[in-house]
N, C-alpha and C positions, 0 to 999 in steps of 0.2 A: 510550593513546587511546582504546580499544575501550570501556572501563568507565565513560569519560570523555562518549561518546556513547549507552553502554546506561544511563546513570544522566538524558541528557538535557539534560547541564551544557554550556550553552554559551558562556557567559561566560568557563569553565575549559577548555574547546577555545579559543577563541579567543584569548586569553591565549597557550595553547601553540605556537598555528598562528601567529601575530606574529611571534614570535624564527624561527620554521622555513623555511628559504630554500624557494625554488618549487618547487624542482626532486627538491628532501627532498619535499616535504609531496602532491606528484605521485606518487610511488615509492611513498608510504604508499595514497592513492589506492584506489592500482591495486588491491591487495595486501587491500583489501578488500570485504567483503561489497557484495552487491546494497544490503541494508537500511542497513546504514552509511553506505554512499553516499552516500545520500538521505533522510542523517538531516543529511548532510555539509551538502549544497548546502542546506540548507535555514540552516543555523548561519554560511553563509560574507557577507562581506560584498562588496561589488558590488568591490574593489578586487581580492582575496581569490578569489573569481570569474576576476576579471579573473588572477591572478597564474595560479589551478591550470589553467584553459585554456589560456590560455600555455602553461603547459611541459608540455601532456600532445602527443602525436603527434595525427595527423589525423583516424585515423577514433574514437580515446579521447575528441577534439575534440569531435566529430560525438555519441558518446554523452552526454555534462554536456550538451551544445544540447539532446539529445531529450526528455529525461530530463526540462531543464528546462522542456519544450514549446514550447520553439518551432516558427513553423510555418517547415517548407524550412532544417532547421540545414544541409544538405549544399550550400545556397547562397550560404553567408558563405565572406565567402575570407579563407584563414588562410592566411599566406603558408613555402612547407615550410620550417623550415629545414636546414642541409646539413650 
């Protein structure tokens, strides 16, 4: 995955994550560098972005939304899963 991101291969990236479970993708995302996380956010379709956000814990959701430069992401409501 890191090689795909470093080479900027958007289509290859999308093909790989298409088959991944959202929680597996979220776990991968958590362990990447800030540079790779930022690259991923530019490669994601809206559906995959929504799946990623849903699979992250609340604070991580806010961090992603802040990277997307949304105004007041902390005011968005995401139900906490038990």
